[in-house]
N, C-alpha and C positions, 0 to 999 in steps of 0.2 A: 062755768063753774056749777058743780052739781053735788048736792048734799046726799050722803049715802050712808046706810048702816050696815057695817060688816058683823056677820055673826061669829062669834068664838065657840069653837065646839065644846070647851070646857064650862062655857056659861056666860052671858052677858054679850053685849056688842061693842063695836067700836064705831063711835061717830067720826065720818070721814068727810073729807071733800076732796073732788077730784077736777082737775083742769085738763080736759081732753081734748087734744089735736088730732085731726084726720090725718094730717101729715107727719106727726111725730115718727121718730126713728127709734126713740127710748122712752121709758118711763122712770120718773125718779119719784121715790118714796122718801118722805121726811120724817125721820124717827125722831120725836121730842125729847126734851131734857124732863128731869123730874119736876112735877108741879106746874108744868108749862102748857097751855092750851095751844091747840092748833092755830088758832087766830093770830097769835103771834108770830107765826111763820106765813102768814098770807102774802104779805108784800114780796117777799123770797120767792115764793111758789109761784106768783105771778110774772117774776121775773124769768125765772125758769122757763114757764109757759111761753113767753115771748121770745126766748131762745130757740124754740123749737120742741121743748119736751113736753109730753103729757107728766102731770103732777098729782101725787095724792098726799094728802095730810091727813092727821088723825089723832085723837087723844086715846092715851091709855085707859084701860078699866079703872073706875075708880077717879077719874080725873074728868075734868071740863065735862062735855056732853055725853061721855061715856059712861055717867055715873046712873045706876038704877038702884032704886030702893035706898034705905039708908045707909050711910057711909060707914057707920060702926058695924055693920054686919058684912062689910066687904072683905074677904079673906085674901086677896089678891096680894102677891109679893112683888119685889122688884125682878127676881127672876122669872116670875110667871110673866111679867111684861116683856121680858127679853125673849122669852122661848114660846109662849103661847101668844102673845097679842103680836107681836111681829111675825110669828109664823104665819098667823091667819091673815094679817093684812098683805103679807107676801102672796100667799096661796090664791087670795082672792084676785089680787092684781094680775097674777098669772093666767089664770082663767080668764078674766075679763078682756085683757089685753096681750094674747098669746102670741101675736106677732111682733112685739116690741121686745127690745133688749132692756133689762131691768137693772137699775142702779139705785144707790140710795145715798142720801145725806144724814147722817146721824149726830145729833147735838148732844154733848154730855152723856147720859145714861143711854140715849140714841145711838151714840158711838161705840158703846159697850155692846150694844145689839148687834152692830154690824161684825163685830169680832166674836160674839160668842153663839148668837142663834143659829141654828142648825138651818133655817131659812137663807142665810147667807150664801148657802151653795147654788140657790137660784140668781145670784146677782153676777153681773159684768163687771162693776165697779163701785167703790164706795167712797165717800168723802166723811172724814172723823173730824168735828169741830169743837174745840175746849172739852174733850175727853180726857180722863186721867184715872189712875188709881186714886180714890178717894180717901186716900189715909192722912188722917190730921197731922200725922207728925211732918209730912212733906210740905206743910204751908210755913212759908219763911216768916210772915211777919206775926210777931208775938201777939197781939192784940186778935187779930183774925184767927189764928189758931185757938186761943182761948175761946173765942166767940162760939166757933165751931165746935170745939169740944164740949162747952157747956149745952149748946143747942142739942147735939146727938146725944149724949151720954147722961145729961141731967133733965132739960126741960122737955125733950120729946117724949122719953118713958114716961113723965109724970102727965102730960097732957094726953097722951094716948090712953093712959089708964083713966084719966077723969072722962074724956069725952068718946072714947071709943075709937078713935081716930085722929090724925093730926091735924089741928085747925090752924093751917098755914097761913089762909088769908088774913086770919086776925093778926097775925105777926107780920104781914107785908112780905112773906115768903112765896107766893103763887097760890097754885091750886091746892084745897085741902087734899090730904093723902090717906090712904088707908093704913092702918096701924102695923100691919105686917111689912109694909114697904119700909116704914120707919125703922121697924126693928131690924130688918136684914142690913138696911143702910148702917145703921149704928154699929152691928157687929162687923159688917166688912170694914168699917173705917175703923178699928182697932187691929186689925191685922196687918202685918207687916206689907204684905203683897196684895191686899184688898181681897178681892173674890178669888183669887187665885188660890189663896190658903183655905178657902172654904171646903172642908172635908166633905161637904154634902153636895158638891157640884163640881164637876169635872171642867172647870173654866179653862184651866192650862191647855188641856188637850184640845178644846175646842178653838181656843184662839190660835194654836200650832197648826192647825189643819186649814188654815185660810190660806188662798192662794192667788186671790184676786187683786188686780192694782188697787192701791189704797193712796189717798191723799190725806196727810194729817196736818190739821192746822192748830197752832195754839198762839197765845198773844201775850206780849210781854207785861202786860199790866192785869192779867189774870192770877188772883191770887191762890187759886185752886189748882187749875191746870197750867202748874208751871213746868218747866223742862223737866224737872226730876220726876215729877208726877206722871208726865205723859210717857217719859223713857220706862217708868215701872208698869205702867200699864202695856207699853208696846214690847217689852223685852221677850215674851213668848211667841210674839208673832214672826216666825222666822221664815215662813215660806211664801208670804204676800211680798208683792211688787210696791214696796211703801216709798213714798214719796212725802218727806216731812218738811213743813215750813214754821218757822218761828217768825211771826210777824210782829214789828216794831209800829206802836202807833202813832210816832213821830213821823214815820213816812206815808201815812195816811191822814195827815191833818190834825195829828195830836189829841184828837177828841178820845173820850174814853171808849175801849173796846170790852176789856174785862171778859167776863163769863158770858155775858149776854149779848154783848153789843154788835157782834158781827151781823145778825140778823135785823138789826135797825135799818131802816131806809136810808139813812144818811150815807151807807156805804155802798148804795146801789152802783154808783159809778166808779168805785175805787176797789173795794174789798170783793164785792160780788163777782166779778169777773174772774178772779183767783180761782173760783169754783167753777162757775159756768162755762169758762174756756176749758178747763181742765176735763169736765164732763164730755163736752165736744170733742175732745181729743181722743175721747177713749172708744169712738164708733171705729168697729173695724173698716180697714181701707177697701 
């Protein structure tokens, strides 16, 4: 396991960790969720490494150890993560490991990156975990819908105005976030089809151009990435070879999975093979 700093041509660096195997046939990049440090994925990365993969994890700019200077001066948006950060980490991995097939596992917004980043054209296969069109109206539970609406539409704009960034740690919501990330997230959440309705971004065309094999995982106790929200995300993905699985937590011990639980170590022997074995099957014969 080696720590590396990957430069981003638009400015800044991506704090990254590489688990390198000399006998690996493929490299797996783990694209994180919003406000989630790469440390959260350490156990899953080690699992994939033990299965025979070289693995790379990283923090988006403005989060975790990829923050340089005052966060209030960080002008990085969510679409910058998807295009610039993912593009640079993929290009670096391609240069560093030119002999390996490249695959990716994306969690939440990391799954969006697999669908929308131009760097996806370098991938051989991708896994999308708990990713959805984050439209507030698709949340079924009234209390959760009101909580998310208040957070995104009222609380976040006020806090970003006061602090110059989103102080998510103080609220127990993960890593602090650049204000432009929260502003873009807020705007997308109010659109019927999330970023597909953003006139400033050609997200629908990007998703429609994806042709690689995709495994899409959803969980029955995830209030955000529910079946309707996942369907809305995947609707423009017409040309990919999509295998979609809706996982019931009662089939895996009835412990909570939700939006984050898949990557917790309790699922090493049960849920993680769903992804690890699928990735192994993507090796060419």
